[in-house]
C-alpha angles and dihedrals in degrees: 000000000000130000096268093049095049099042102030096104108155120259121196112217121219102228092192089066097047112115132207124232116192116212100179090121092051113022091024093059088057089070113108110265095010116124122149128203121229091257091050092049091052092048091050091049092050092050094045089050091050091048088056111249114161099223139016121206129207134163113226092183091073098076146328088265091058091047091053090047092055091048090052092048093051088057096044097085095239119175093215119086114252116227118200111204128203144133124292090264130114093235092057090048090052090052090055091048092051089054092055097253121165095183123050124189110203125180139196132180117252104175118099092233090057094044091048103038105023105033103014093216135121128256090253092051091051093052095044092049090050095049091048091053093048093049090050093049092048090050086059092053096251130148112233139211109188115202120204099214116218089007094158092062096043126105102271095224092051091043093055092046091048092050092049093049096049089047090053089048090060110273109155096201134020121220120209111191126187087214100186099022093255099145137094114216094254090052092050090051091050093052092051093049091047095050091046089055089058103039132038095213134109112269126222123196126203110186123191121212104223092129096028093258102112095108095042092048092047093052093044089053091050091051089050092055108277111152102206136027122208117222142162132208106275090356094283118176150103112337103340096350137232138282115322122243093223094049095048093044093048092045088058090051102039105029101032098029091231111167098208126170095242119140093238091174088069095063097090091042091053090050092050091047091057090045091054093048095048102034087234111127117223106261108247092230096052108127117257099351102044121099092244094052089088101022116116125196119160115087095237089051092049092052092051095043092052089054098041124353091205087073089080106007128077092200135005115270090230089066092065097034094256131122135238115237133187122208119218123201142075096348099042095104124187094309094055092042092051092051092048091051091052092049088054091050094249129134110270099207122157091255094048094045094048091045092052092045090051091048093051090050093046091056089066090205097128114217112011101181143327130226130206107235113224119206096257092052091048093050092047092049093045092052091049092049092050091054091049096048101040092095093053100034091217127098093218097049117118115282110253120247111253116246 
């Protein structure tokens, strides 16, 4: 029987207690082409704090600019805890202290490939270096999160022993990153349960998105007992980034029915803020905050949306600061054509609607334009559609000929 079999007793995570740490100012700046000024970092920190994240992470060891940013943030009166990240080295710890940090997040590789190819040290050397750094940080009165870099590719026995030893040395939290996105959700959950069976410390998870599994792995870890999920705005980060703030926050609300006091209406604004600072437009198909997240095109979808948006929307776009849009063109069908006629003040009879739908299709020009649908237009269209479909009791039934 191996380690995972013998110590893999199931833990049931309490999702309501899972916190969010935003690393846009640390992991996010590792995205290609992303570099924030001091003023921009402070603005991002203010907005993240107002949104309601629990912690904000930054690495002062990167540059003098980052050190000054951390100093400014410590004096800004933020509610969120500030986490100062660096290597498991005394000099990095001193840098955090000089910036006024109370929490330090130190990391050290634990996978054999990192120890062999990146650091060229032994397993014993890695553990001894880590314990020495923790003892030094504790002697300075600091709180510590110790991150086991590349944990998901490490030998599980060594990983568990490493976690236990750094916890005994004084680490206050243990970080488990899926550094190269190598895990399946069930594997991520198993690692969290295993580490929790060896250490009685809060667990952070930091899941990379190399295979598109960052959100799934983060939620699986939370269900398994992880205490904090790391995110960035729009999932920024090294290579293809980590879990996205908007996706994790909305998953809590929609999938777990968690009524948290987040300012969800700021999500689109945060996304647009980063886009303006980085000159990288928000991709239209980005979940939740992208333009296409609430854009509807096919005729059957348009008919249903105009009757009841919940037919094709998990949550109203207003909740996240986005807008609903309808696309008009070749696929609009009679429902989209009828709505367009009404918006133009024309009679939306069956004959007129079908004639317009046929004309749009005959053009063979694909999508012609889209329109943001304000609340009054939506309500007017929905009421008209209800009147037209009452006799048939089906939103996609033929529109009745006007008397």
